[in-house]
C-alpha positions as CSV (number, residue, x, y, z in Angstrom):
1,M,4.1,197.0,375.0
2,Y,5.5,199.8,372.8
3,S,9.1,199.9,371.9
4,K,11.2,202.8,373.0
5,E,11.7,203.8,369.3
6,L,7.9,203.9,368.7
7,I,7.3,206.0,371.8
8,K,10.1,208.3,370.8
9,M,8.6,208.7,367.3
10,K,5.1,209.4,368.8
11,V,6.5,212.0,371.2
12,E,8.5,213.7,368.4
13,D,5.5,213.8,366.1
14,E,3.4,215.4,368.9
15,L,6.0,218.0,369.5
16,R,6.1,218.8,365.7
17,K,2.3,219.2,365.7
18,T,2.3,221.4,368.8
19,N,5.1,223.6,367.3
20,A,3.3,223.9,364.0
21,L,0.1,225.1,365.8
22,A,2.1,227.8,367.5
23,Y,4.3,228.8,364.5
24,Y,1.9,228.7,361.6
25,W,-1.5,229.4,363.3
26,G,-0.5,231.2,366.4
27,K,-2.3,228.7,368.6
28,E,-0.8,227.8,371.9
29,I,-2.0,225.0,374.1
30,T,-2.3,226.4,377.6
31,P,-2.2,224.6,381.0
32,D,-5.8,225.5,381.5
33,Q,-6.8,223.9,378.2
34,L,-4.9,220.7,379.2
35,Q,-6.7,220.7,382.5
36,L,-10.1,221.2,380.9
37,E,-9.4,218.3,378.5
38,M,-8.4,216.0,381.3
39,N,-11.6,217.0,383.2
40,R,-13.6,216.3,380.0
41,M,-12.0,212.9,379.6
42,A,-12.7,211.9,383.2
43,R,-16.3,213.2,383.0
44,N,-17.2,211.7,379.6
45,S,-15.2,208.6,379.4
46,K,-17.1,205.6,377.9
47,N,-14.6,203.3,379.6
48,P,-13.7,204.8,383.0
49,K,-12.0,201.6,384.0
50,L,-9.6,201.7,381.1
51,L,-9.0,205.4,381.6
52,K,-8.1,204.8,385.2
53,E,-5.7,202.0,384.2
54,V,-4.0,204.4,381.8
55,W,-3.8,207.1,384.4
56,N,-2.4,204.6,386.9
57,A,0.3,203.6,384.4
58,L,1.2,207.3,384.3
59,Q,1.5,207.2,388.1
60,N,-1.5,209.5,388.3
61,D,0.9,212.4,387.6
62,P,-1.2,215.3,386.2
63,R,1.8,216.6,384.2
64,L,2.3,213.2,382.5
65,I,-1.4,212.7,381.9
66,A,-1.6,216.2,380.4
67,E,1.3,215.7,378.1
68,C,0.7,212.0,377.1
69,I,-3.0,212.0,376.8
70,A,-4.6,215.4,376.8
71,R,-2.1,217.3,374.6
72,P,-2.4,214.9,371.6
73,V,-6.2,215.1,371.8
74,L,-6.1,218.9,371.9
75,T,-3.5,219.1,369.1
76,D,-5.7,217.0,366.9
77,K,-8.8,219.1,367.7
78,M,-7.0,222.4,367.0
79,N,-5.7,221.0,363.8
80,G,-9.2,220.1,362.8
81,R,-8.9,216.3,363.0
C-alpha cells in the first residue's frame, strides 16, 4: 500500500508534467485522448486480470481511471518517454 505522502507526490508530479506539456509545447490532453488510451489499455492489456483489479480499486469510475492511469501514460508518450 502506498502512503498518502507518496500518492500526493505522484499526483503533483503528474500535474507538473501535464502543465508543462500545455505551457511549453502547447499540447493539451483531451477527454477523447484519455478515452482512447483507456480503450487501448483494455484492448491490448497483457494482464487483463490485473487491469480489472486496478480498475475495480478505482471503483470502475471512468474519471478516476482516466486521471490515475491513462493521463500518466499519455503524458509520458507526449513527452517522448
